[in-house]
C-alpha positions in Angstrom: -13.8 -75.9 217.2 -10.7 -77.0 219.0 -11.3 -80.7 218.4 -12.0 -80.0 214.7 -8.6 -78.4 214.2 -6.6 -80.7 216.4 -7.9 -83.8 214.7 -6.9 -82.3 211.3 -3.4 -81.5 212.4 -2.7 -85.1 213.3 -2.7 -86.0 209.6 -0.1 -83.3 208.8 3.0 -83.7 211.0 4.8 -80.6 209.7 2.0 -78.4 211.1 3.0 -79.3 214.7 6.4 -77.7 214.1 5.6 -74.6 212.0 2.6 -72.4 210.9 2.2 -73.5 207.3 0.1 -70.9 205.6 1.0 -71.3 202.0 -1.5 -73.8 200.6 -2.3 -71.5 197.7 1.2 -72.3 196.4 1.7 -75.8 197.7 -0.6 -77.9 199.8 0.5 -80.4 202.3 -0.4 -84.1 201.6 -1.9 -86.0 204.5 0.3 -88.7 206.1 -2.0 -91.3 204.5 -0.7 -90.3 201.1 2.6 -92.2 201.7 0.7 -95.5 202.1 -1.2 -94.8 198.9 2.0 -94.2 197.0 3.3 -97.5 198.4 0.1 -99.1 197.2 0.8 -97.8 193.7 4.3 -99.1 193.8 3.2 -102.5 194.9 0.7 -102.7 192.1 3.1 -101.3 189.5 5.7 -103.9 190.6 3.2 -106.7 189.7 3.3 -105.7 186.1 0.2 -106.0 183.9 -1.9 -107.8 186.6 -1.4 -104.6 188.7 -3.3 -102.6 186.1 -6.6 -103.8 187.5 -6.1 -101.9 190.7 -4.7 -98.9 188.8 -7.8 -98.6 186.7 -10.0 -99.1 189.8 -8.1 -96.2 191.6 -8.7 -94.0 188.6 -12.5 -94.7 188.8 -12.5 -94.2 192.6 -10.7 -90.8 192.3 -13.0 -89.7 189.5 -15.9 -90.5 191.8 -14.4 -88.6 194.7 -13.7 -85.6 192.4 -17.3 -85.8 191.2 -18.6 -85.7 194.8 -16.6 -82.5 195.5 -18.1 -81.0 192.4 -21.6 -82.3 192.9 -21.7 -84.0 189.5 -21.3 -87.4 187.8 -17.9 -89.1 187.2 -18.8 -89.1 183.5 -18.1 -85.4 183.4 -14.7 -85.6 185.1 -11.3 -86.4 183.6 -7.6 -86.1 184.7 -4.9 -84.4 182.6 -1.3 -83.5 183.5 -2.2 -80.1 185.0 -4.8 -77.3 184.8 -2.8 -75.4 182.2 -3.1 -78.4 179.8 -6.8 -78.4 180.4 -7.1 -74.7 179.5 -4.9 -75.2 176.4 -7.0 -78.2 175.3 -10.1 -76.1 175.4 -8.5 -73.1 173.6 -7.2 -75.5 170.9 -10.5 -77.2 170.4 -12.6 -74.2 169.4 -13.2 -73.2 165.8 -12.1 -69.6 166.2 -13.2 -66.9 163.8 -11.5 -63.5 163.3 -13.1 -61.0 165.6 -14.0 -63.5 168.3 -13.6 -62.3 171.8 -12.5 -63.9 175.1 -13.3 -62.2 178.5 -11.1 -62.5 181.6 -10.3 -60.0 184.4 -7.1 -58.6 185.7 -7.0 -60.9 188.8 -6.2 -64.0 186.7 -3.1 -66.3 187.0 -0.9 -66.2 183.9 -2.1 -69.6 182.7 -5.6 -68.2 182.2 -4.1 -65.2 180.3 -1.4 -66.5 177.9 -3.6 -69.4 176.7 -6.0 -66.8 175.3 -3.5 -64.1 174.5 -1.7 -66.4 172.1 -4.9 -66.6 169.9 -4.2 -63.0 168.8 -2.6 -64.5 165.6 -6.0 -66.0 164.7 -7.7 -62.6 165.1 -9.1 -63.4 168.5 -9.3 -60.4 170.9 -8.6 -60.8 174.6 -10.7 -58.4 176.7 -9.2 -57.9 180.2 -11.8 -56.5 182.7 -10.2 -54.1 185.3 -11.1 -54.5 188.9 -10.9 -52.0 191.8 -9.8 -52.9 195.2 -9.9 -56.6 194.4 -13.7 -56.4 193.8 -15.3 -58.1 190.9 -18.8 -56.8 189.9 -21.2 -58.7 187.7 -22.1 -55.7 185.6 -18.4 -55.2 184.6 -18.7 -58.6 182.9 -22.2 -58.5 181.5 -21.7 -55.0 180.0 -18.9 -56.4 177.8 -20.7 -59.5 176.6 -21.7 -59.5 173.0 -22.3 -61.8 170.1 -18.6 -61.8 169.5 -17.9 -63.4 172.8 -16.9 -67.0 172.5 -15.5 -67.8 175.9 -15.8 -66.2 179.4 -13.0 -67.6 181.6 -12.8 -66.6 185.3 -11.2 -68.0 188.5 -13.7 -68.7 191.3 -11.0 -67.5 193.6 -8.2 -65.2 192.5 -4.6 -66.4 193.2 -3.5 -62.9 193.7 -6.1 -61.3 196.1 -8.1 -64.2 197.3 -11.3 -62.6 195.9 -14.0 -65.1 195.4 -16.4 -64.3 192.5 -19.8 -64.2 194.1 -21.8 -64.2 190.9 -20.7 -67.2 188.9 -24.1 -68.7 188.3 -25.5 -65.4 187.1 -22.5 -64.8 184.9 -22.9 -68.3 183.4 -26.6 -67.5 182.5 -25.7 -64.3 180.9 -22.7 -65.9 179.0 -25.0 -68.6 177.6 -27.4 -66.0 176.3 -24.7 -64.9 173.9 -24.0 -68.5 172.9 -20.5 -68.4 174.5 -18.8 -71.0 176.7 -18.3 -70.4 180.4 -15.0 -71.6 181.8 -14.0 -71.6 185.5 -10.5 -72.1 187.0 -11.2 -73.6 190.4 -7.5 -74.2 191.3 -7.7 -71.8 194.3 -11.2 -72.9 195.3 -11.8 -76.7 194.9 -11.1 -78.4 198.2 -11.3 -75.2 200.2 -14.6 -73.5 199.4 -17.8 -75.0 197.9 -17.6 -75.3 194.2 -20.7 -75.8 192.0 -20.6 -76.7 188.3 -24.2 -75.5 187.7 -24.0 -73.5 184.5 -20.3 -74.2 184.0 -19.2 -75.6 180.7 -15.6 -76.3 181.5 -13.7 -76.3 184.7 -10.0 -76.9 185.6 -8.2 -77.3 188.9 -4.7 -78.2 190.0 -4.2 -81.2 192.4 -1.3 -80.1 194.5 -2.8 -77.1 196.3 -6.1 -77.3 198.2 -6.8 -80.8 197.0 -3.8 -82.0 199.1 -2.3 -84.0 196.2 1.0 -84.0 194.3 2.2 -82.6 191.0 1.5 -83.9 187.5 -2.3 -84.1 187.7 -5.0 -81.6 186.7 -8.8 -82.1 187.2 -11.1 -81.2 184.3 -14.9 -81.0 184.2 -16.7 -80.8 180.9 -20.4 -80.5 180.6 -22.6 -82.3 178.2 -23.4 -79.0 176.4 -19.7 -78.4 176.0 -19.1 -81.8 174.6 -21.6 -81.0 171.8 -19.7 -77.7 171.0 -16.1 -78.7 171.5 -14.2 -81.4 169.6 -10.8 -82.1 171.3 -7.8 -81.5 169.1 -6.0 -84.4 170.7 -6.8 -88.1 170.4 -5.2 -91.4 171.6 -6.0 -94.9 172.6 -7.3 -93.8 176.0 -9.8 -91.3 174.5 -11.6 -93.7 172.1 -14.4 -96.3 172.7 -12.8 -99.2 170.9 -9.0 -99.6 170.4 -8.6 -102.7 168.2 -11.8 -102.7 166.0 -11.6 -104.0 162.4 -11.7 -100.5 160.8 -9.2 -98.9 163.3 -7.0 -97.6 160.4 -10.0 -95.8 158.9 -12.0 -94.3 161.7 -12.5 -94.1 165.5 -15.2 -93.1 167.9 -14.4 -90.8 170.8 -15.6 -91.7 174.3 -19.0 -90.1 175.0 -17.9 -88.9 178.4 -15.1 -86.5 179.6 -12.7 -89.4 179.1 -12.4 -88.2 175.5 -10.0 -85.5 176.8 -7.5 -88.1 177.9 -5.3 -89.2 175.0 -3.2 -91.6 177.2 -2.9 -93.1 180.6 -3.1 -90.7 183.5 -0.5 -90.1 186.2 -1.4 -93.1 188.4 1.0 -92.3 191.2 -0.5 -88.8 191.5 -4.0 -90.3 191.4 -3.1 -92.6 194.3 -1.7 -89.7 196.3 -4.6 -87.3 195.5 -7.1 -89.9 196.5 -5.7 -89.7 200.1 -6.2 -85.9 200.1 -9.8 -86.2 198.7 -10.6 -88.8 201.3 -9.7 -86.3 204.0 -11.7 -83.5 202.4 -14.8 -85.6 201.9 -14.7 -86.9 205.4 -14.4 -83.4 206.8 -16.8 -81.9 204.3 -15.8 -78.8 202.3 -19.0 -76.9 203.5 -18.0 -77.5 207.1 -14.4 -76.7 206.4 -15.2 -73.3 204.9 -17.7 -72.6 207.7 -15.1 -73.4 210.4 -12.3 -71.5 208.8 -14.2 -68.3 207.9 -13.7 -66.8 211.4 -9.9 -67.4 211.2 -9.7 -65.8 207.7 -11.8 -62.8 208.8 -9.7 -62.3 211.9 -6.5 -62.5 209.8 -7.7 -59.9 207.4 -9.2 -57.5 210.1 -6.0 -57.6 212.2 -3.7 -57.1 209.2 -5.8 -54.0 208.4 -5.4 -52.9 212.0 -1.7 -53.2 211.6 -1.9 -50.7 208.7 -1.3 -53.2 205.9 -2.5 -52.3 202.5 -5.0 -55.1 201.9 -5.5 -56.5 198.4 -8.3 -58.8 199.7 -11.7 -57.0 199.8 -13.6 -56.9 203.1 -17.0 -58.2 202.1 -17.8 -61.7 203.4 -19.2 -62.6 199.9 -15.6 -62.3 198.5 -13.9 -64.3 201.3 -12.0 -67.5 200.5 -8.9 -69.1 202.0 -6.5 -66.4 200.9 -5.6 -63.0 202.4 -3.1 -60.8 200.6 -1.5 -57.4 201.2 0.9 -55.1 199.3 4.5 -55.5 200.4 7.8 -54.2 199.1 10.6 -56.8 198.9 8.0 -59.4 199.4 10.4 -62.3 198.6 12.9 -61.2 201.3 10.1 -60.7 203.8 8.7 -64.1 203.2 12.1 -65.6 203.7 12.4 -63.8 207.1 8.9 -65.0 208.1 10.0 -68.6 207.3 12.9 -68.1 209.8 10.2 -67.4 212.4 8.5 -70.7 211.4 5.7 -69.0 209.4 5.5 -70.1 205.8 3.6 -67.7 203.5 4.0 -66.7 199.9 6.1 -63.6 199.0 6.0 -62.4 195.4 4.3 -60.3 192.8 4.7 -57.3 195.2 2.6 -58.9 197.9 2.5 -61.3 200.9 -0.2 -64.0 200.5 -1.4 -66.0 203.5 -3.6 -69.0 202.9 -5.6 -70.9 205.5 -6.5 -74.6 205.1 -7.8 -77.4 207.3 -4.5 -77.9 209.1 -4.4 -74.3 210.4 -5.9 -73.1 213.7 -6.0 -69.9 215.9 -2.4 -70.5 217.0 -1.1 -70.3 213.4 -3.0 -67.0 212.8 -1.6 -65.5 216.0 2.0 -66.6 215.2 1.6 -65.2 211.7 0.2 -61.9 212.8 2.9 -61.5 215.4 5.7 -62.3 212.9 4.3 -59.9 210.3 4.0 -57.2 212.9 7.8 -57.7 213.7 8.9 -57.9 210.0 12.1 -55.9 209.5 
């Protein structure tokens, strides 16, 4: 295990100086990302001839993302961020008064407000309560009805780190009602295995566990979803033929997920994220999760021994890369921890610790010791 962690740290120089445990907020790019950004700039500086390589990089990054998801690149597209992806879905459904959307109370605001704003159309948002950070399948299925149009859930909660252990079963039950099943994989993709089996629509940010930069969001859209959802945006990048004879009268959308992209993607961010994806694919997310699980468990168990009020449930089926606990004055405490060379997230009444491939036992020990000594 030592060689696994030490080889990873070599690609992330900052981790030799501090214990960086805040990937759930902001991931670290590998050192190879700098060369990729230089590659982008070299091609951009060539003008239009450089576009050949830009388009190649887009295809390569789509292929890498598809490998992480276990799907075909035809189902993958890149928007500016995951919030745009959620809004595009919400804007592209033909809503009827009385329709319902199901989420739970562990969701990040982006997966709340996008549905809450539909109230003016007569759409009801149902927020399922959780207890002790635990999600139960029956809490969802008992609320499904013919009025349900969308079920939207994070595979891993940003707040508690709870991983939903029943996504495939929930997808099956959702489809029985004729509703769409949407997954926010922002706190999962690149850190724990993610499957799109049964998923109609999935979004993920690029700058956290995927080790990329800002301004890019990954979207997966299934073939079934493409038959039910017509994007409410369009542009030259989303259509099959740009300069056909009847272009002022009609257009044909791309048949794949590219129909979601109205214009050129963020090429610099694509180049940078490709470096992060290369690292993740070379390590293997399955192996990464397997190697890090003991560290996450030790972190949670020992925080509990310290008497911390854990938000993260104990069951291994709920485990992810995040452990959170209640904390008063969390922002100030996180600032103090940073002075001890331990970077975590402090906010929303909690301290959140997140563990990724550049962390090892020494980071966990330093973190636990610093938390124990918090003023």
